[in-house]
C-alpha positions as CSV (number, residue, x, y, z in Angstrom):
1,M,28.9,19.2,17.2
2,R,29.0,20.0,13.4
3,T,31.3,17.1,12.9
4,K,29.3,14.6,14.7
5,D,26.2,15.6,13.0
6,T,27.8,15.1,9.6
7,E,29.3,11.7,10.6
8,L,25.6,10.6,11.8
9,M,23.9,11.9,8.5
10,E,26.6,9.8,6.5
11,K,25.9,6.7,9.0
12,I,22.1,7.2,8.3
13,S,22.6,7.7,4.7
14,D,25.0,4.6,4.2
15,Y,22.5,2.4,6.3
16,I,19.5,3.2,4.4
17,G,21.3,2.8,1.1
18,E,22.5,-0.7,2.0
19,Y,19.1,-1.6,3.4
20,Y,17.5,-0.8,0.1
21,R,20.0,-2.6,-1.9
22,H,19.5,-5.7,-0.1
23,N,15.7,-5.5,0.4
24,H,14.4,-3.4,-2.4
25,C,12.4,-1.3,0.1
26,S,13.2,1.8,2.5
27,P,13.6,1.0,6.1
28,A,11.3,2.0,8.8
29,V,12.2,5.0,10.9
30,R,12.4,2.6,13.8
31,T,14.7,0.3,12.0
32,V,17.1,3.1,11.0
33,A,17.0,4.3,14.7
34,S,17.8,0.7,16.2
35,A,20.6,0.4,13.6
36,V,22.2,3.8,14.4
37,G,21.7,4.1,18.0
38,L,19.2,7.1,18.1
39,S,15.7,7.4,19.0
40,K,12.8,7.4,16.5
41,S,12.3,11.2,16.9
42,A,15.8,11.8,16.5
43,V,16.2,9.9,13.2
44,H,12.9,11.6,12.0
45,N,14.6,15.0,12.7
46,Y,17.6,13.9,11.0
47,L,15.8,12.7,7.9
48,V,13.9,16.0,7.7
49,D,17.2,18.0,7.9
50,M,18.8,15.8,5.3
51,A,15.9,16.1,2.9
52,E,16.2,20.0,3.5
53,K,19.8,19.7,2.6
54,G,19.2,17.6,-0.5
55,I,21.0,14.6,0.8
56,L,18.0,12.5,0.2
57,T,14.2,12.8,-0.2
58,Y,11.9,12.2,2.8
59,S,8.2,12.5,2.2
60,G,5.3,10.6,3.8
61,G,7.7,8.3,5.8
62,E,9.4,7.2,2.5
63,V,13.1,7.6,2.0
64,G,14.4,8.1,-1.5
65,G,16.9,10.3,-3.6
66,L,20.2,8.2,-2.3
67,P,22.6,7.3,-5.0
68,K,22.4,3.6,-3.8
69,I,18.8,3.7,-4.0
70,R,18.7,5.2,-7.4
71,K,21.2,2.7,-8.8
72,S,19.4,-0.3,-7.2
73,A,15.7,0.7,-7.8
74,G,15.7,0.6,-11.6
75,G,12.7,-1.3,-12.8
76,Y,11.0,-1.2,-9.2
77,F,8.5,1.0,-7.9
78,S,7.5,1.7,-4.3
79,A,4.1,0.7,-2.9
80,P,2.9,1.8,0.6
81,L,1.3,-0.8,2.8
82,V,-1.5,1.4,4.3
83,G,-3.3,-1.2,6.5
84,S,-6.2,-3.5,6.3
85,I,-9.4,-3.4,4.6
86,R,-12.3,-5.6,5.4
87,C,-13.5,-7.8,2.7
88,G,-16.6,-8.8,4.6
89,D,-18.2,-5.6,5.8
90,P,-17.1,-2.1,4.9
91,E,-14.7,-0.5,7.2
92,R,-13.0,2.8,6.9
93,E,-9.4,2.6,5.9
94,E,-6.9,4.4,7.8
95,E,-4.0,5.6,5.5
96,Q,-1.3,5.0,7.8
97,V,1.7,3.7,6.0
98,E,3.1,0.6,7.8
99,L,5.9,0.2,5.3
100,Y,7.1,0.6,1.8
101,V,7.5,-2.5,-0.5
102,S,9.5,-2.3,-3.6
103,L,7.9,-4.4,-6.5
104,P,9.4,-5.2,-9.9
105,E,7.8,-3.2,-12.7
106,A,8.4,-6.2,-15.2
107,L,5.7,-8.2,-13.1
108,F,3.4,-5.7,-12.1
109,G,3.6,-2.8,-14.7
110,K,3.9,0.9,-14.2
111,G,1.6,3.0,-12.2
112,E,0.8,4.4,-8.9
113,Y,0.0,1.6,-6.5
114,Y,-0.6,1.0,-2.8
115,L,-1.1,-2.4,-0.8
116,L,-3.9,-3.4,1.6
117,R,-4.0,-6.4,3.8
118,A,-7.2,-8.4,3.2
119,E,-9.5,-9.0,6.1
120,G,-12.7,-11.0,6.2
121,D,-13.8,-13.8,3.8
122,S,-16.2,-12.2,1.3
123,M,-13.7,-12.4,-1.7
124,E,-12.7,-15.9,-1.4
125,D,-14.3,-16.9,-4.7
126,A,-12.1,-14.2,-6.5
127,G,-9.0,-15.8,-4.8
128,I,-8.4,-13.1,-2.1
129,S,-8.1,-14.6,1.5
130,E,-7.7,-12.9,4.8
131,G,-4.2,-11.9,5.4
132,D,-3.3,-11.6,1.6
133,L,-1.8,-8.3,0.4
134,V,-3.8,-6.9,-2.4
135,L,-2.0,-4.7,-4.8
136,I,-4.3,-1.6,-5.6
137,R,-3.6,0.6,-8.6
138,R,-4.8,4.1,-7.8
139,Q,-7.7,5.2,-10.2
140,T,-11.0,6.8,-10.0
141,S,-12.6,4.7,-13.1
142,C,-13.3,0.8,-13.4
143,E,-15.1,-1.7,-15.7
144,E,-17.8,-4.0,-14.9
145,G,-16.1,-7.2,-13.1
146,D,-13.2,-5.2,-11.7
147,I,-12.4,-5.8,-8.1
148,V,-12.4,-2.3,-6.6
149,V,-11.8,-0.3,-3.4
150,A,-14.9,1.8,-3.5
151,L,-16.8,4.0,-1.0
152,D,-20.2,3.1,0.4
153,G,-22.8,5.8,1.2
154,N,-21.1,6.4,4.7
155,G,-17.8,7.0,3.1
156,E,-16.3,3.8,4.3
157,N,-13.9,1.6,2.2
158,T,-14.7,-1.9,1.1
159,L,-13.2,-4.3,-1.4
160,K,-15.8,-5.7,-3.7
161,I,-16.5,-6.6,-7.3
162,Y,-18.1,-3.8,-9.5
163,A,-21.1,-5.6,-10.8
164,G,-22.5,-2.5,-12.7
165,T,-25.8,-0.6,-12.0
166,D,-28.9,-1.9,-10.7
167,G,-32.1,-2.5,-12.8
168,S,-33.2,1.0,-12.4
169,G,-29.9,2.5,-13.3
170,S,-30.1,4.5,-10.3
171,G,-27.2,3.2,-8.3
172,A,-24.1,1.0,-8.5
173,V,-23.8,-2.5,-7.3
174,L,-20.8,-3.9,-5.3
175,K,-20.9,-7.5,-5.2
176,Y,-19.5,-10.2,-2.7
177,A,-17.4,-13.0,-3.9
178,N,-18.3,-15.8,-1.6
179,E,-21.4,-17.6,-2.6
180,K,-21.3,-20.3,0.0
181,A,-20.9,-17.6,3.0
182,Y,-22.8,-14.7,1.3
183,P,-25.2,-16.2,-1.4
184,G,-26.2,-13.3,-3.8
185,K,-25.2,-10.5,-1.3
186,T,-24.4,-7.2,-2.6
187,I,-24.1,-3.5,-1.7
188,L,-26.1,-0.7,-3.5
189,V,-24.6,2.8,-3.6
190,D,-26.2,5.9,-4.9
191,R,-22.8,7.2,-6.2
192,L,-20.0,4.9,-7.1
193,V,-16.6,6.4,-5.7
194,I,-13.6,4.3,-6.9
195,Q,-10.1,4.7,-5.0
196,G,-8.5,2.1,-6.9
197,V,-8.7,-1.1,-8.8
198,A,-7.1,-4.7,-7.6
199,R,-4.4,-5.9,-9.8
200,N,-2.6,-8.7,-7.9
201,V,-2.6,-10.7,-4.7
202,I,0.5,-11.4,-2.8
203,R,0.3,-14.4,-0.4
204,E,2.3,-16.8,1.4
205,L,1.9,-20.4,0.1
206,R,-0.5,-22.4,2.2
207,R,-0.1,-26.0,3.2
208,S,-3.0,-28.3,2.2
């Protein structure tokens, strides 16, 4: 049984390393399970055990630490895709990682990032459309004019432009960016809580 376990660990390790080398991101547990002929729960248990043995790292659903990953990942960072955020009206963002995407530092710079899939149409004038992947740099500060992931008064996330404070200086203004659909529309929050600032948009080319 011990020999079989060792062989499976090596098979899992080899598959993850090759997958990363070709795709620049770690595979989802279900992808590994399909490749090695195990259930998702079995693969999860193997990854936990392999992490405890120091064979790889496994945290928050992300696999790392393998020699093949370390060799191929130079100049890349791994950004989790954590689901959707509405650009129309605020919606609580559930931080459930769908997958990890490896992106080149040469294009996006260094930092701690995550990806959100845009929903809604309120950021069209800022070049963000529904379905786009928005790369967010994790930070708690911003400057006026930044596109931010911010919390409203109910603790819900929204993607909007930070437009400074209101006239009285008692609150912060989050501005929509679609004058045709939402002329002059803003959200006023008593306390500005920033969870990140949008840095890039990744999208498929659309036919005209």
